[in-house]
C-alpha positions in Angstrom: 117.2 -28.2 -57.9 116.8 -31.6 -56.2 115.2 -33.1 -59.3 118.1 -32.0 -61.5 120.7 -33.4 -59.1 118.7 -36.6 -58.6 118.6 -37.2 -62.3 122.4 -36.9 -62.3 122.5 -39.3 -59.3 120.2 -41.9 -61.0 122.0 -41.8 -64.3 125.3 -41.9 -62.5 124.3 -45.0 -60.5 123.1 -46.8 -63.7 126.2 -45.8 -65.6 128.5 -47.0 -62.7 126.8 -50.4 -62.6 126.8 -50.7 -66.4 130.5 -49.8 -66.7 131.4 -52.4 -64.1 129.2 -55.0 -65.7 130.7 -54.5 -69.1 134.3 -54.5 -67.8 134.2 -57.5 -65.5 131.5 -59.6 -67.2 128.5 -61.4 -65.6 130.5 -64.1 -63.8 132.5 -61.7 -61.7 129.7 -59.2 -61.6 127.7 -61.5 -59.3 130.1 -60.8 -56.4 129.9 -57.0 -57.1 126.1 -57.2 -57.1 126.2 -58.9 -53.6 128.5 -56.0 -52.3 126.0 -53.5 -53.7 123.1 -55.3 -52.0 124.8 -56.2 -48.7 126.4 -52.7 -48.5 123.1 -50.9 -48.8 121.3 -53.4 -46.6 123.9 -52.5 -43.9 123.9 -48.7 -44.4 120.0 -48.8 -44.2 120.6 -49.1 -40.5 122.1 -45.6 -40.6 119.2 -44.1 -42.6 117.0 -43.8 -39.5 119.5 -41.4 -38.1 119.0 -39.2 -41.1 115.2 -39.4 -40.7 115.4 -38.5 -37.1 117.8 -35.6 -37.6 115.4 -34.2 -40.3 112.4 -34.6 -38.1 114.1 -33.2 -34.9 115.5 -30.2 -36.7 112.1 -29.5 -38.3 110.4 -29.9 -34.9 112.9 -27.6 -33.2 112.8 -25.0 -35.9 109.0 -24.8 -35.7 109.5 -24.1 -32.0 112.3 -21.6 -32.6 114.9 -23.8 -30.9 118.5 -24.5 -32.1 119.4 -28.0 -33.2 123.1 -28.4 -32.6 122.8 -30.6 -29.5 120.4 -33.0 -31.1 122.6 -33.4 -34.1 125.6 -34.1 -31.9 123.7 -36.9 -30.2 122.6 -38.3 -33.6 126.2 -38.4 -34.8 127.2 -40.4 -31.7 124.3 -42.9 -32.4 125.4 -43.2 -36.0 129.0 -43.9 -35.1 127.8 -46.6 -32.6 125.6 -48.2 -35.2 128.3 -48.2 -37.9 130.9 -49.6 -35.4 128.7 -52.5 -34.6 128.1 -53.2 -38.3 131.8 -53.1 -39.1 132.6 -55.4 -36.2 129.9 -57.8 -37.4 131.2 -57.7 -41.0 134.8 -58.4 -39.8 133.5 -61.2 -37.6 131.7 -62.8 -40.5 134.6 -62.0 -43.0 135.4 -65.6 -43.8 131.8 -66.3 -44.7 131.4 -63.1 -46.6 134.6 -63.5 -48.7 134.3 -67.2 -49.5 130.5 -67.6 -49.9 129.3 -64.2 -51.2 132.3 -62.2 -52.5 133.9 -65.0 -54.6 137.2 -64.8 -52.5 137.8 -61.1 -53.2 139.0 -59.5 -50.0 138.9 -56.0 -51.5 135.1 -56.3 -51.7 135.1 -56.8 -47.9 137.3 -53.6 -47.6 134.8 -51.8 -49.8 131.9 -52.9 -47.5 133.7 -51.5 -44.5 134.5 -48.2 -46.3 130.9 -47.9 -47.4 129.5 -48.3 -43.9 132.0 -45.8 -42.5 131.5 -43.2 -45.1 127.7 -43.4 -44.9 127.9 -42.2 -41.2 128.9 -38.8 -42.6 126.5 -38.9 -45.5 123.3 -39.7 -43.5 124.0 -37.2 -40.8 124.7 -34.5 -43.4 121.7 -35.4 -45.4 119.5 -35.2 -42.3 120.8 -31.8 -41.4 120.5 -30.4 -45.0 116.9 -31.7 -45.3 115.9 -30.5 -41.9 117.3 -27.0 -42.7 115.6 -27.1 -46.2 119.0 -26.9 -48.0 117.7 -29.0 -50.8 120.1 -27.7 -53.3 123.1 -28.9 -51.2 121.2 -32.1 -50.5 120.8 -32.8 -54.2 124.4 -31.8 -54.9 125.6 -34.5 -52.4 123.7 -37.2 -54.2 124.8 -36.1 -57.6 128.5 -35.6 -56.8 128.6 -38.9 -55.0 127.3 -40.7 -58.1 129.6 -38.8 -60.4 132.6 -39.6 -58.2 131.7 -43.2 -58.2 131.3 -43.2 -62.0 134.6 -41.4 -62.6 136.4 -43.9 -60.4 134.9 -46.8 -62.4 135.9 -45.2 -65.7 139.5 -44.7 -64.5 139.7 -48.3 -63.4 138.3 -49.5 -66.7 140.8 -47.4 -68.7 143.8 -48.7 -66.7 142.7 -52.3 -67.4 141.2 -53.5 -64.1 139.1 -56.6 -64.7 138.2 -57.7 -61.2 135.5 -56.5 -58.9 137.5 -55.6 -55.8 138.9 -52.2 -56.9 135.4 -51.1 -58.0 134.2 -52.1 -54.5 136.7 -49.6 -53.1 135.4 -46.9 -55.3 131.9 -47.7 -54.2 133.0 -47.3 -50.6 134.7 -44.0 -50.9 132.4 -42.0 -53.2 130.1 -40.8 -50.3 133.0 -38.9 -48.8 133.4 -36.9 -52.0 129.7 -36.2 -52.1 129.6 -34.9 -48.5 132.6 -32.6 -49.1 130.9 -31.1 -52.2 127.6 -30.6 -50.4 129.2 -28.7 -47.5 131.0 -26.2 -49.7 129.5 -22.7 -49.0 127.1 -23.9 -46.3 126.9 -21.7 -43.3 124.7 -21.6 -40.1 123.7 -25.2 -40.6 123.7 -25.8 -36.8 122.5 -23.3 -34.3 123.1 -23.5 -30.5 120.2 -24.7 -28.6 119.1 -26.2 -25.2 120.6 -29.5 -24.2 119.1 -32.5 -26.0 118.4 -35.8 -24.3 119.1 -39.0 -26.2 115.4 -39.9 -25.8 114.7 -37.1 -28.2 116.1 -39.4 -30.8 116.8 -42.8 -29.4 113.3 -43.9 -28.5 112.5 -44.0 -32.1 115.8 -45.2 -33.5 115.2 -48.9 -32.7 111.9 -49.0 -34.6 113.3 -46.9 -37.5 116.4 -49.2 -37.8 114.1 -52.2 -38.0 111.8 -50.6 -40.5 114.7 -49.5 -42.7 116.4 -52.9 -42.6 113.1 -54.7 -43.5 112.5 -52.3 -46.4 116.0 -52.8 -47.8 115.6 -56.6 -47.6 112.6 -56.3 -49.9 114.4 -54.1 -52.5 118.0 -55.3 -52.2 117.8 -58.8 -50.8 117.2 -60.5 -54.1 120.8 -60.6 -55.4 122.1 -62.1 -52.1 119.4 -64.8 -52.1 120.2 -65.6 -55.8 123.9 -65.9 -54.9 123.0 -68.3 -52.1 120.6 -70.4 -54.3 122.6 -70.5 -57.5 124.4 -73.7 -58.3 127.9 -74.2 -59.5 127.1 -73.4 -63.1 125.1 -70.3 -62.2 127.8 -67.8 -61.0 126.5 -65.1 -63.4 122.9 -65.3 -62.2 123.2 -62.8 -59.3 124.8 -60.2 -61.6 122.2 -60.7 -64.3 119.5 -60.4 -61.6 120.9 -57.1 -60.4 121.2 -55.8 -63.9 117.5 -56.5 -64.5 116.6 -55.0 -61.0 118.6 -51.8 -61.7 116.7 -51.2 -64.9 113.3 -52.2 -63.4 113.5 -50.0 -60.4 114.0 -46.6 -62.1 111.3 -44.9 -59.9 113.1 -45.9 -56.6 116.0 -43.6 -57.4 113.7 -40.7 -57.7 111.9 -41.3 -54.4 114.9 -39.7 -52.5 113.8 -36.2 -53.6 110.2 -36.9 -52.4 111.4 -38.4 -49.1 113.7 -35.5 -48.4 110.8 -33.0 -48.3 108.0 -35.4 -47.3 109.0 -36.1 -43.6 109.6 -32.4 -42.5 106.5 -31.2 -44.4 104.2 -33.9 -42.9 105.7 -33.4 -39.5 105.0 -29.6 -39.7 101.4 -30.2 -40.8 100.9 -32.7 -38.1 102.3 -30.3 -35.5 99.8 -27.7 -36.6 96.9 -30.2 -36.4 96.1 -29.9 -40.1 94.7 -33.4 -40.7 93.0 -32.6 -44.0 96.2 -31.5 -45.6 98.1 -34.5 -44.3 95.5 -36.8 -45.7 95.3 -34.9 -49.0 99.1 -34.8 -49.5 99.5 -38.6 -48.9 96.5 -39.3 -51.2 97.9 -37.3 -54.1 101.4 -38.8 -53.7 100.0 -42.4 -53.7 98.0 -41.7 -56.9 101.1 -40.3 -58.5 103.2 -43.3 -57.5 100.5 -45.7 -58.7 100.3 -44.0 -62.1 104.1 -44.0 -62.4 104.3 -47.7 -61.4 101.8 -48.7 -64.1 103.6 -46.6 -66.8 107.0 -47.9 -65.8 105.9 -51.6 -65.7 104.4 -51.3 -69.2 107.5 -49.6 -70.4 109.8 -52.3 -68.9 107.6 -55.1 -70.4 108.1 -53.5 -73.9 111.6 -52.2 -73.7 113.3 -53.8 -70.7 115.3 -56.6 -72.4 116.6 -54.1 -75.0 117.6 -51.6 -72.3 119.4 -54.3 -70.3 121.3 -55.5 -73.4 122.2 -51.9 -74.3 123.4 -50.9 -70.8 125.1 -54.1 -69.7 125.7 -56.2 -72.8 124.2 -59.3 -74.4 125.6 -61.6 -71.7 123.2 -60.0 -69.2 119.7 -61.3 -69.9 116.4 -61.5 -68.1 113.1 -62.2 -69.9 110.1 -59.8 -70.1 108.2 -61.4 -67.4 111.1 -61.3 -64.9 111.6 -57.6 -65.7 107.9 -56.6 -65.5 107.5 -58.3 -62.2 110.6 -56.5 -60.8 109.2 -53.2 -62.1 105.8 -53.9 -60.5 107.4 -54.9 -57.3 109.5 -51.7 -57.3 106.3 -49.6 -57.8 104.6 -51.5 -54.9 107.8 -50.9 -52.8 107.7 -47.2 -53.5 104.0 -47.1 -52.4 104.9 -48.9 -49.2 107.9 -46.5 -48.6 105.6 -43.5 -49.0 103.1 -44.8 -46.5 106.0 -45.6 -44.1 107.3 -42.1 -44.4 103.8 -40.9 -43.4 103.8 -43.1 -40.3 107.3 -41.8 -39.4 106.3 -38.2 -39.8 103.2 -38.8 -37.7 105.4 -40.4 -34.9 104.4 -44.0 -35.5 107.7 -45.7 -36.3 106.6 -49.0 -34.7 103.8 -49.3 -37.2 106.2 -48.6 -40.0 108.5 -51.5 -38.8 105.4 -53.8 -38.4 104.2 -53.0 -42.0 107.6 -53.8 -43.5 107.9 -56.8 -41.3 104.7 -58.2 -42.8 106.2 -57.6 -46.3 109.5 -59.4 -45.4 107.6 -62.3 -43.9 105.5 -62.7 -47.1 108.7 -62.3 -49.2 110.4 -65.2 -47.3 107.4 -67.4 -47.5 107.2 -66.7 -51.2 110.8 -67.7 -51.8 110.1 -71.0 -50.2 106.7 -71.7 -51.7 107.3 -70.5 -55.2 109.2 -73.2 -57.1 109.9 -72.2 -60.7 113.1 -73.6 -62.0 114.1 -70.0 -63.0 115.6 -68.6 -59.8 115.3 -65.0 -61.1 111.6 -65.5 -61.7 111.2 -67.0 -58.3 112.8 -63.9 -56.6 110.9 -61.4 -58.8 107.6 -63.0 -57.8 108.7 -63.0 -54.2 109.7 -59.3 -54.3 106.3 -58.4 -55.9 104.1 -60.1 -53.4 106.2 -59.1 -50.5 106.1 -55.4 -51.5 102.3 -55.6 -52.2 101.8 -57.1 -48.7 103.9 -54.3 -47.1 102.0 -51.6 -48.9 98.6 -53.1 -47.9 99.7 -53.5 -44.2 101.2 -50.0 -44.0 98.1 -48.5 -45.6 95.9 -50.1 -43.0 98.2 -49.0 -40.2 98.2 -45.4 -41.4 94.4 -44.9 -41.4 94.0 -44.3 -37.6 97.1 -42.0 -37.1 95.9 -39.7 -39.9 92.4 -39.6 -38.4 93.7 -38.6 -35.0 96.2 -35.9 -36.1 96.2 -33.0 -33.7 98.6 -30.2 -32.7 101.6 -31.5 -30.9 100.9 -35.2 -31.5 104.0 -35.9 -33.5 106.7 -35.4 -30.9 108.5 -38.6 -29.8 109.5 -37.4 -26.3 106.6 -38.2 -24.0 105.8 -41.2 -26.2 103.4 -41.8 -29.0 105.9 -43.7 -31.1 104.7 -47.2 -30.1 100.9 -46.7 -30.5 
């Protein structure tokens, strides 16, 4: 069920970006690509709330305890995070609009709407995953993508040729997805004993840091390209995003794995089943590595043709750029899987540290690598940064897996910083 909806979600996301690219052209698409990147960088700070809701509900369910109080606290934390992000965006509005959004105020409005709507999305996704309502979870993702695509098609048909209105559609689509997911859902929240904020908040800081670092690796490229591009290179950020979208096909499909991975590993860790925890992670890493090699070879052979077909001839990256982006996406997926293992085993600080290593290597690579092709420079930086993150996270995961024992995964009482 999740796989089917996730296919709809992935295709819908590709189609949305392709429609917008074809309608507004590469010059204006650069600002839209920055909104896409900055928006999902910002909303990544809300993703830890989803992770913690999923983990806390799974933990409470395993103990036969109702989850309504802990979800209420999670919603309060999510609203606080979103409010701070929106205030920060408004405070930096002049810089955002003039330097990154090409003077389009509607893109700033779209950013604010995206942050606000993702409060509802991430809390809802956490509840659905924690309650194993994966059909509704998948429907949320699929309907959100379809709503986004439908809005883009309507704007294209009425003759919109600027990025701003498409940014508004991007910001509002999550609300439609949440509404569709909740139709027919009953008994999602059960009354339970009072929850302390420490049941969630002790891990939130590390999880926010981990999520933000991970998003810098996968979504920071278009923003850096926009900042580095010269006067005659306005289209470069849009072209880079077009290539990145095609190259990171596997990333879209990780959401289904992630939705079930954290609660499953948390349950296995709670039961002290170290062998199954290790075996599950090992099989998943082999699967992702095989998928990464296959996709990278496919992108090397077919990537330029796919970009031209989806976005048009004016969007062009060469084979090397696309293959490096595909390999970097595969390494990023491997890192993300290892990080989910650390989070499920109550080691969010290690997850943040591993991705921090990756971001540090990414930043150093951007400075050290000096090819005249900015897209190649960023593709190389993404690849080495993601590889460094995967290696660091793998090393940091070894000891927690070896020491799994019953009850070790709970954050209250504190193992989250070890």
